[in-house]
C-alpha positions in Angstrom: -14.2 10.9 14.2 -14.6 8.4 17.0 -18.3 8.7 17.5 -19.4 5.3 16.2 -17.9 2.3 18.2 -19.5 -0.7 16.5 -20.9 -1.8 13.1 -24.4 -3.3 13.0 -22.8 -6.8 12.9 -21.0 -6.2 16.2 -17.5 -5.6 14.7 -15.6 -2.7 16.4 -15.0 0.4 14.2 -11.7 1.3 15.8 -9.3 0.5 18.6 -7.2 3.1 20.4 -4.2 1.8 22.2 -2.2 4.6 23.9 -1.6 7.0 21.0 -2.1 4.5 18.2 -5.4 4.2 16.4 -6.6 1.3 14.2 -9.8 1.6 12.1 -11.5 -1.6 10.9 -13.8 -2.5 8.0 -17.1 -4.2 9.1 -15.5 -7.5 8.0 -12.8 -7.1 10.6 -9.8 -6.3 8.3 -7.8 -3.2 9.1 -8.8 -0.1 7.2 -6.2 2.4 8.5 -3.7 2.7 11.2 -1.3 5.3 12.6 -0.5 7.7 15.5 -3.3 9.6 17.0 -2.3 12.5 19.3 -4.6 15.0 21.1 -7.6 13.9 19.0 -5.8 14.2 15.6 -4.1 12.0 13.1 -0.4 12.8 13.4 2.6 11.0 11.7 2.7 8.1 9.2 -0.6 6.4 8.5 -1.2 3.3 6.4 -4.5 2.6 4.6 -5.7 -0.7 3.2 -8.4 -1.9 0.9 -11.2 -4.1 2.4 -9.4 -7.2 1.1 -6.3 -6.3 3.2 -4.3 -5.0 0.2 -2.1 -1.9 0.8 -3.8 1.2 -0.7 -1.9 4.2 0.5 0.7 5.5 2.9 0.6 9.1 4.0 1.7 11.5 6.7 -0.4 13.9 8.8 0.6 16.8 10.9 -2.0 17.8 13.5 -4.8 16.2 11.5 -3.9 17.6 8.1 -2.1 15.8 5.2 1.5 16.9 5.4 4.4 15.2 3.7 4.7 12.3 1.4 1.5 10.5 0.1 1.8 7.4 -2.0 -1.2 5.6 -3.4 -1.0 2.1 -4.9 -3.3 0.5 -7.5 -4.7 -3.0 -7.3 -1.5 -4.3 -8.9 0.6 -2.8 -6.2 2.1 -0.3 -8.6 2.4 3.3 -7.5 -0.6 5.2 -8.8 0.7 8.6 -7.6 3.3 10.0 -5.2 2.7 13.5 -3.9 4.1 15.9 -1.4 1.6 17.9 0.6 1.7 20.8 3.1 -1.3 21.4 5.3 -3.7 19.5 3.0 -2.4 21.1 -0.2 -0.4 19.4 -3.0 3.0 21.1 -3.5 4.6 18.5 -5.7 3.4 15.6 -7.8 
């Protein structure tokens, strides 16, 4: 997951501070951010579109989608709201 460190334009791909990981688009805006423990996404993660607009908020447990996942459309209206357990949808 953390193999590539820089885009061709020199922009960093990610920044890891303690147990918090931030991914960037090649234009420098934040792509995703959240807790990163023992090499896995864990806890609440927030994802953004390339223009900086909120795209989705979801939870991971040891690298798998687990818990609430909410995705927003470009008008910032909820597109869907699901509950997952170990990468599987249990409730829409």
